[in-house]
C-alpha positions as CSV (number, residue, x, y, z in Angstrom):
1,X,-5.5,174.6,-94.5
2,X,-6.4,172.3,-97.1
3,X,-10.3,172.5,-98.5
4,X,-12.8,170.2,-97.8
5,X,-14.4,168.3,-100.6
6,X,-18.2,167.8,-101.1
7,X,-19.0,165.4,-104.1
8,X,-22.6,163.5,-104.9
9,X,-22.2,159.9,-105.3
10,X,-24.8,157.0,-106.3
11,X,-25.9,155.1,-103.3
12,X,-26.5,151.9,-105.8
13,X,-23.8,151.7,-107.6
14,X,-20.9,154.2,-106.1
15,X,-21.4,156.6,-109.0
16,X,-19.4,160.1,-108.2
17,X,-20.6,163.5,-109.6
18,X,-19.9,167.2,-108.3
19,X,-23.4,167.7,-108.6
20,X,-26.7,166.3,-107.8
21,X,-28.3,163.9,-110.6
22,X,-31.7,162.8,-111.1
23,X,-30.8,159.6,-112.4
24,X,-27.1,157.9,-112.3
25,X,-25.2,157.5,-115.5
26,X,-23.4,154.4,-114.3
27,X,-26.7,152.3,-112.9
28,X,-29.5,154.4,-114.1
29,X,-31.1,154.8,-110.9
30,X,-33.6,157.4,-110.0
31,X,-32.7,159.4,-106.7
32,X,-29.9,157.8,-105.6
33,X,-27.9,160.7,-105.5
34,X,-26.1,161.7,-101.6
35,X,-23.7,164.2,-101.1
36,X,-20.8,163.5,-99.2
37,X,-18.2,165.5,-97.7
38,X,-14.8,163.9,-98.7
39,X,-11.8,164.3,-96.2
40,X,-8.6,165.9,-97.8
41,X,-6.2,163.6,-99.4
42,X,-3.2,162.5,-96.9
43,X,0.4,164.1,-98.4
44,X,2.8,162.0,-99.9
45,X,4.3,159.7,-97.3
46,X,1.7,160.2,-94.8
47,X,0.5,157.1,-92.9
48,X,-2.6,155.8,-93.9
49,X,-5.7,156.1,-91.4
50,X,-6.1,152.9,-89.5
51,X,-2.4,151.6,-89.2
52,X,-3.3,147.9,-88.7
53,X,-2.4,147.0,-92.1
54,X,0.3,145.5,-94.3
55,X,3.8,147.3,-93.6
56,X,4.6,149.6,-96.5
57,X,8.2,150.7,-98.0
58,X,8.4,147.3,-99.5
59,X,10.3,146.6,-102.5
60,X,9.9,144.9,-105.6
61,X,10.6,141.1,-106.2
62,X,11.0,139.1,-109.3
63,X,8.0,136.5,-109.7
64,X,10.4,133.6,-109.8
65,X,11.6,134.7,-106.2
66,X,8.7,134.4,-104.7
67,X,7.9,131.1,-102.6
68,X,5.0,129.0,-103.8
69,X,2.6,128.8,-101.3
70,X,0.0,125.9,-100.5
71,X,-3.7,127.9,-98.9
72,X,-4.3,125.7,-96.1
73,X,-8.1,125.8,-95.6
74,X,-10.6,125.4,-92.7
75,X,-13.6,123.4,-93.1
76,X,-16.6,125.0,-91.8
77,X,-18.5,121.7,-90.9
78,X,-21.1,122.8,-93.5
79,X,-20.9,121.0,-96.7
80,X,-23.0,123.1,-99.0
81,X,-21.1,126.2,-98.0
82,X,-17.9,124.8,-97.9
83,X,-18.7,123.4,-101.7
84,X,-19.3,127.0,-102.8
85,X,-16.1,128.2,-101.1
86,X,-14.3,125.8,-103.1
87,X,-13.2,124.1,-100.2
88,X,-13.8,125.9,-96.9
89,X,-12.1,129.5,-95.7
90,X,-8.8,130.4,-96.7
91,X,-6.8,132.2,-93.3
92,X,-7.0,136.0,-94.2
93,X,-9.7,135.7,-96.9
94,X,-12.7,138.6,-96.7
95,X,-16.3,136.6,-97.9
96,X,-18.5,139.0,-98.7
97,X,-21.9,137.4,-97.7
98,X,-25.4,139.1,-99.2
99,X,-28.8,138.3,-99.7
100,X,-31.9,140.3,-99.4
101,X,-33.3,140.5,-95.7
102,X,-34.5,137.5,-93.8
103,X,-33.5,135.3,-96.2
104,X,-30.8,133.9,-93.5
105,X,-27.0,134.9,-93.9
106,X,-26.9,135.6,-89.9
107,X,-28.5,132.6,-89.7
108,X,-25.7,130.3,-92.0
109,X,-23.0,133.0,-89.8
110,X,-23.9,131.8,-86.4
111,X,-23.8,128.3,-87.9
112,X,-21.1,128.4,-88.8
113,X,-19.5,130.1,-85.5
114,X,-20.9,127.2,-83.7
115,X,-18.8,124.8,-85.6
116,X,-15.8,126.9,-85.4
117,X,-16.2,126.8,-81.9
118,X,-17.4,123.3,-81.5
119,X,-13.6,122.7,-82.2
120,X,-12.1,125.1,-79.7
121,X,-11.4,128.1,-82.4
122,X,-12.0,131.4,-81.3
123,X,-14.9,133.2,-83.2
124,X,-15.4,137.0,-82.7
125,X,-19.2,137.8,-83.7
126,X,-19.8,141.5,-84.2
127,X,-23.5,142.6,-84.3
128,X,-24.3,146.2,-85.5
129,X,-27.8,145.7,-86.1
130,X,-29.2,143.1,-83.1
131,X,-28.3,143.2,-79.6
132,X,-27.1,140.4,-77.3
133,X,-29.9,138.9,-76.1
134,X,-31.3,138.7,-79.9
135,X,-28.2,137.1,-80.5
136,X,-28.6,134.4,-78.1
137,X,-32.3,133.6,-78.7
138,X,-31.7,132.6,-82.1
139,X,-28.6,130.8,-80.7
140,X,-30.9,128.7,-78.8
141,X,-33.2,128.6,-81.6
142,X,-30.2,126.9,-83.6
143,X,-29.3,124.8,-80.4
144,X,-25.6,126.6,-80.1
145,X,-24.1,125.9,-77.0
146,X,-20.5,126.7,-77.8
147,X,-18.0,128.3,-75.3
148,X,-15.7,129.8,-77.4
149,X,-18.1,132.1,-79.6
150,X,-17.2,135.6,-78.5
151,X,-20.2,138.4,-79.1
152,X,-20.3,141.9,-79.0
153,X,-22.3,145.0,-79.9
154,X,-20.5,147.2,-81.7
155,X,-20.5,149.8,-84.9
156,X,-17.1,152.3,-84.5
157,X,-14.8,150.7,-87.0
158,X,-12.1,151.6,-84.8
159,X,-13.0,149.9,-81.2
160,X,-13.5,146.8,-83.9
161,X,-9.6,147.1,-85.0
162,X,-8.8,147.4,-82.0
163,X,-10.6,144.3,-81.0
164,X,-9.4,142.2,-83.7
165,X,-5.6,143.1,-83.3
166,X,-5.9,142.0,-79.5
167,X,-7.9,138.9,-79.7
168,X,-6.8,137.4,-83.5
169,X,-9.9,135.0,-83.3
170,X,-9.9,132.6,-85.9
171,X,-13.2,133.7,-87.5
172,X,-14.5,137.1,-87.1
173,X,-18.1,138.0,-88.5
174,X,-19.3,141.2,-88.8
175,X,-23.2,141.9,-89.1
176,X,-23.8,143.5,-90.7
177,X,-20.9,145.7,-93.1
178,X,-23.9,148.7,-93.8
179,X,-24.2,149.7,-89.6
180,X,-20.5,149.8,-89.6
181,X,-18.6,153.1,-89.5
182,X,-15.5,154.9,-89.3
183,X,-14.9,158.1,-87.5
184,X,-12.5,159.4,-90.1
185,X,-15.4,160.2,-92.4
186,X,-18.3,162.8,-91.8
187,X,-21.3,160.6,-94.1
188,X,-23.8,158.2,-92.4
189,X,-23.7,154.5,-92.3
190,X,-24.0,152.3,-95.2
191,X,-22.8,155.5,-97.7
192,X,-20.9,154.2,-100.3
193,X,-17.5,156.4,-98.7
194,X,-18.3,154.6,-95.4
195,X,-18.6,151.2,-96.9
196,X,-15.7,151.5,-99.3
197,X,-13.5,153.0,-96.1
198,X,-14.7,150.3,-93.8
199,X,-14.3,147.4,-95.9
200,X,-10.7,148.3,-97.0
201,X,-9.6,148.3,-93.4
202,X,-11.4,145.6,-92.5
203,X,-9.8,143.7,-95.2
204,X,-6.0,145.1,-94.4
205,X,-6.3,143.8,-90.7
206,X,-7.6,140.3,-92.0
207,X,-4.5,139.8,-94.7
208,X,-2.1,141.5,-92.4
209,X,-3.0,138.9,-89.2
210,X,-4.6,136.1,-91.2
211,X,-8.0,136.2,-89.7
212,X,-10.5,134.9,-92.2
213,X,-13.9,137.2,-92.2
214,X,-17.5,137.1,-92.8
215,X,-18.4,140.4,-94.1
216,X,-22.5,140.2,-94.0
217,X,-24.1,142.9,-96.5
218,X,-27.9,143.8,-97.1
219,X,-29.4,144.2,-100.9
220,X,-32.6,146.4,-100.4
221,X,-35.3,146.1,-102.8
222,X,-35.7,149.8,-103.6
223,X,-31.3,150.6,-103.7
224,X,-31.8,152.9,-100.7
225,X,-28.3,151.4,-99.1
226,X,-25.4,150.5,-101.1
227,X,-25.4,147.1,-101.3
228,X,-22.3,144.7,-101.8
229,X,-22.2,145.0,-105.2
230,X,-20.1,148.2,-104.5
231,X,-17.6,146.0,-102.6
232,X,-17.0,143.3,-105.0
233,X,-13.4,144.1,-106.3
234,X,-12.3,144.7,-102.6
235,X,-13.3,141.1,-101.3
236,X,-12.1,137.7,-102.1
237,X,-15.3,135.9,-102.0
238,X,-18.7,137.0,-102.7
239,X,-21.5,134.4,-102.1
240,X,-25.2,135.5,-102.5
241,X,-28.3,133.9,-101.1
242,X,-31.1,133.4,-103.4
243,X,-34.9,132.3,-102.9
244,X,-38.2,133.1,-103.8
245,X,-40.8,134.5,-101.3
246,X,-42.6,132.0,-99.6
247,X,-40.1,129.0,-100.1
248,X,-38.1,127.1,-97.7
249,X,-35.3,126.2,-100.3
250,X,-32.2,128.7,-100.3
251,X,-29.7,128.5,-102.8
252,X,-26.1,129.6,-102.2
253,X,-24.2,131.0,-105.3
254,X,-20.9,132.5,-105.9
255,X,-20.3,135.3,-108.1
256,X,-16.5,135.8,-107.4
257,X,-14.3,133.6,-105.3
258,X,-10.2,133.9,-105.9
259,X,-9.8,130.5,-104.2
260,X,-12.1,128.3,-106.0
261,X,-15.0,128.1,-108.6
262,X,-17.5,130.4,-109.2
263,X,-19.6,127.0,-111.0
264,X,-21.2,126.0,-107.8
265,X,-23.9,126.2,-106.1
266,X,-24.9,125.2,-102.3
267,X,-28.7,124.3,-101.4
268,X,-30.1,124.9,-98.4
269,X,-33.6,124.0,-96.7
270,X,-35.0,126.7,-94.1
271,X,-36.4,124.6,-91.0
272,X,-37.2,126.0,-87.6
273,X,-33.6,125.0,-86.2
274,X,-32.2,127.0,-89.1
275,X,-30.7,126.1,-92.6
276,X,-30.4,122.4,-93.1
277,X,-28.0,121.4,-96.0
278,X,-30.0,119.2,-99.0
279,X,-27.5,116.2,-100.2
280,X,-30.0,115.6,-103.1
281,X,-31.6,118.9,-104.3
282,X,-33.4,116.7,-107.0
283,X,-35.3,114.4,-105.3
284,X,-36.6,117.4,-103.1
285,X,-37.7,119.5,-106.0
286,X,-39.4,117.0,-107.3
287,X,-41.2,115.7,-104.5
288,X,-44.7,115.4,-104.7
289,X,-44.9,116.3,-108.3
290,X,-48.8,114.4,-109.4
291,X,-48.4,111.3,-111.6
292,X,-50.0,111.6,-114.6
293,X,-50.8,115.5,-115.0
294,X,-50.8,117.1,-118.0
295,X,-49.0,120.5,-118.1
296,X,-45.5,119.0,-116.3
297,X,-42.4,118.5,-117.6
298,X,-38.9,117.4,-115.7
299,X,-35.9,119.2,-116.9
300,X,-31.9,118.7,-115.7
301,X,-30.4,121.8,-115.4
302,X,-27.2,123.5,-114.6
303,X,-26.2,125.5,-111.5
304,X,-22.8,125.8,-112.1
305,X,-21.7,122.4,-113.0
306,X,-24.0,120.3,-110.6
307,X,-26.9,118.9,-112.8
308,X,-30.9,119.2,-110.3
309,X,-34.2,117.9,-111.7
310,X,-36.4,120.6,-111.4
311,X,-40.3,120.5,-112.5
312,X,-41.8,123.2,-115.2
313,X,-45.4,123.5,-114.6
314,X,-47.7,125.1,-117.4
315,X,-51.4,125.8,-117.3
316,X,-53.4,126.9,-120.9
317,X,-56.2,128.2,-120.5
318,X,-59.4,130.0,-122.3
319,X,-59.1,133.6,-121.4
320,X,-62.6,134.7,-119.4
321,X,-60.9,137.5,-117.2
322,X,-60.3,140.1,-120.2
323,X,-57.6,139.7,-122.8
324,X,-54.8,137.0,-123.0
325,X,-51.7,137.2,-120.7
326,X,-48.5,135.0,-119.9
327,X,-47.5,135.1,-116.1
328,X,-44.5,133.3,-115.1
329,X,-42.4,132.4,-111.5
330,X,-39.0,131.0,-112.0
331,X,-38.4,131.7,-115.7
332,X,-38.1,135.1,-117.5
333,X,-41.8,136.1,-119.1
334,X,-40.0,137.5,-122.3
335,X,-38.4,133.9,-122.8
336,X,-41.6,132.1,-122.3
337,X,-43.7,134.5,-124.8
338,X,-40.8,133.7,-127.3
339,X,-41.3,130.0,-126.5
340,X,-45.1,130.3,-127.6
341,X,-44.0,132.3,-130.6
342,X,-42.3,129.5,-131.9
343,X,-44.8,127.1,-131.3
344,X,-47.5,128.7,-132.9
345,X,-44.7,129.6,-136.4
346,X,-43.0,126.0,-136.0
347,X,-46.1,123.4,-135.2
348,X,-49.6,122.8,-136.0
349,X,-50.3,123.3,-132.6
350,X,-51.8,127.2,-132.2
351,X,-51.8,128.5,-128.6
352,X,-52.4,131.8,-129.2
353,X,-55.1,134.3,-128.1
354,X,-54.5,131.8,-124.4
355,X,-53.5,132.5,-121.1
356,X,-50.6,131.1,-119.9
357,X,-49.2,130.5,-116.4
358,X,-45.7,128.8,-116.2
359,X,-44.4,127.8,-112.8
360,X,-41.2,126.6,-111.3
361,X,-41.8,124.2,-108.6
362,X,-39.9,124.5,-105.4
363,X,-38.9,127.8,-106.0
364,X,-36.2,127.9,-108.4
365,X,-35.1,130.0,-110.8
366,X,-34.0,129.3,-114.4
367,X,-32.1,130.9,-116.8
368,X,-30.4,128.7,-118.8
369,X,-31.3,127.9,-122.7
370,X,-31.5,124.5,-121.9
371,X,-35.0,124.1,-120.4
372,X,-36.6,125.7,-123.9
373,X,-38.1,122.5,-124.8
374,X,-39.0,121.3,-121.2
375,X,-40.5,124.8,-120.8
376,X,-42.7,124.3,-124.3
377,X,-43.5,120.5,-124.3
378,X,-45.5,121.5,-120.7
379,X,-47.4,124.4,-122.6
380,X,-48.7,121.8,-125.6
381,X,-48.9,119.1,-122.6
382,X,-51.6,121.7,-120.9
383,X,-52.9,122.7,-124.1
384,X,-53.7,118.9,-125.3
385,X,-54.3,118.0,-121.8
386,X,-52.1,115.2,-122.6
387,X,-49.8,114.1,-120.0
388,X,-45.8,113.5,-121.0
389,X,-44.4,109.9,-119.9
390,X,-43.6,109.7,-116.3
391,X,-40.3,108.4,-117.2
392,X,-39.3,110.7,-119.2
393,X,-36.7,114.0,-118.6
394,X,-36.6,116.9,-121.5
395,X,-34.0,119.5,-122.2
396,X,-32.8,121.4,-125.2
397,X,-31.9,124.9,-126.7
398,X,-35.1,126.2,-128.7
399,X,-33.9,128.4,-131.9
400,X,-36.1,130.6,-133.7
401,X,-36.5,128.4,-136.8
402,X,-37.6,125.8,-134.1
403,X,-34.8,123.4,-134.3
404,X,-33.3,121.9,-130.9
405,X,-29.9,122.9,-130.7
406,X,-27.4,121.3,-128.2
407,X,-26.2,121.8,-124.7
408,X,-23.5,121.5,-122.5
409,X,-22.7,118.8,-120.3
410,X,-25.5,116.8,-121.9
411,X,-24.2,113.5,-120.2
412,X,-24.1,114.7,-116.7
413,X,-27.9,115.9,-117.4
414,X,-28.8,112.8,-118.7
415,X,-26.8,110.4,-115.8
416,X,-28.8,112.5,-113.0
417,X,-31.7,112.0,-114.4
418,X,-31.4,108.3,-114.9
419,X,-30.4,108.1,-111.3
420,X,-34.1,109.4,-110.3
421,X,-35.7,106.6,-112.3
422,X,-36.4,108.7,-115.9
423,X,-35.1,106.1,-118.0
424,X,-36.5,108.3,-121.2
425,X,-34.2,111.6,-122.1
426,X,-35.4,113.5,-124.8
427,X,-32.3,116.2,-126.0
428,X,-31.0,117.5,-129.2
429,X,-30.0,114.9,-131.5
430,X,-26.3,116.0,-131.9
431,X,-25.9,115.7,-127.9
432,X,-27.6,112.1,-128.2
433,X,-24.7,111.0,-130.4
434,X,-22.7,110.6,-127.2
435,X,-25.2,109.0,-125.1
436,X,-26.8,105.5,-125.2
437,X,-31.2,105.0,-125.4
438,X,-31.0,108.9,-125.4
439,X,-34.6,110.0,-127.8
440,X,-32.8,112.4,-130.1
441,X,-34.7,115.4,-131.6
442,X,-33.9,117.4,-134.3
443,X,-36.7,120.2,-134.6
444,X,-39.5,120.7,-132.2
445,X,-42.0,119.9,-134.1
446,X,-40.0,116.3,-134.2
447,X,-40.2,116.6,-130.4
448,X,-43.9,116.7,-130.5
449,X,-44.4,113.6,-132.6
450,X,-42.3,111.7,-130.6
451,X,-43.8,112.7,-127.1
452,X,-47.2,113.0,-127.9
453,X,-48.2,111.1,-130.9
454,X,-50.0,111.1,-133.5
455,X,-52.3,114.2,-132.5
456,X,-54.7,113.4,-135.1
457,X,-56.1,110.4,-132.9
458,X,-58.0,110.9,-130.1
459,X,-56.5,110.2,-126.9
């Protein structure tokens, strides 16, 4: 009789240890190890669990003898989603849709199901968290009224497998993968062992029968439930929903895509009737921007290969409630502190000892260094109480010596800025050589002179 093996598994990253550990060596998370009982490994030649995957016993074939196949895609009907997917769903492609609870994963899934069903394509929506009545309420709120959406409340993997094989739907949605479990394992649903087994067997069915699948996965803030990070290598495409609390804007980003580029991003707005595409994100992010206000700078950034215009706001004040502090929303605080030290060291303007607050309007998150110059000029604008010209956009990376360094795709950034009416674009001199009518700067002090003029004169 085979012995049952017991291991301790990190529920955050999947690291395995024969004994319990307080801190995970893999992801350095604390108190994430849970004991799981492992079934004995099957003997060589024994059939795999499930039995619905691709046939075994295939012989090796020379690559030159394999027929090249063009993957026919099925458009989702939602342009921003199709952009991120690389042109639509691929038959047999497994898409993992992750994000924080309540960010809109189930809403987007149901909207996609409605588009497929409206074309006469059968959709099987498998829910493990909500009742069928709750799904119906969401469908009514979203205006979904399609005959070919079949819904079932089920969490048992074996029964889900039978449904998929019997019906062979044109699209299957599993909401969520954390609630699905197999009887072959004794561990609880949502554990790393269950997630790997469930995802592996669903992937075999999807590819074996050409069923595109959307696996919805939750990412909790405390890491108590194993998230989609554990499963990224098992699926074809991994999409993440991003959005700040209190903001209606959502970004859909691909972090892995076997059938397309990972350099695309989709922009949505959450409304009462569901997620709506934003055809012109730059205009939406700049809507409501005040004219003639100090502390505001417009920066063209890149999300993948897509240029977006955002507004960086800064507020610099004398500390009145304790020691000086730096607070930022949408920008890394350490990056802001670095820029403040560059301004103090490389310009004649001193902002040391001041309270500095940075905010990216619209709930966007900016991580690329091309926004450095815009953030720095927004800080100086607030400190000097001198607004930047209303028709001016700024971008460029700042080095520690104060030099303004070149950034990628400067022509696309400048083109997006001028399309929205920004006739003046301040940019690194090395980028400006190839762009007409650009305001070229080589140093942050040079940028201060060209943007604010002679600071020795009164305003």
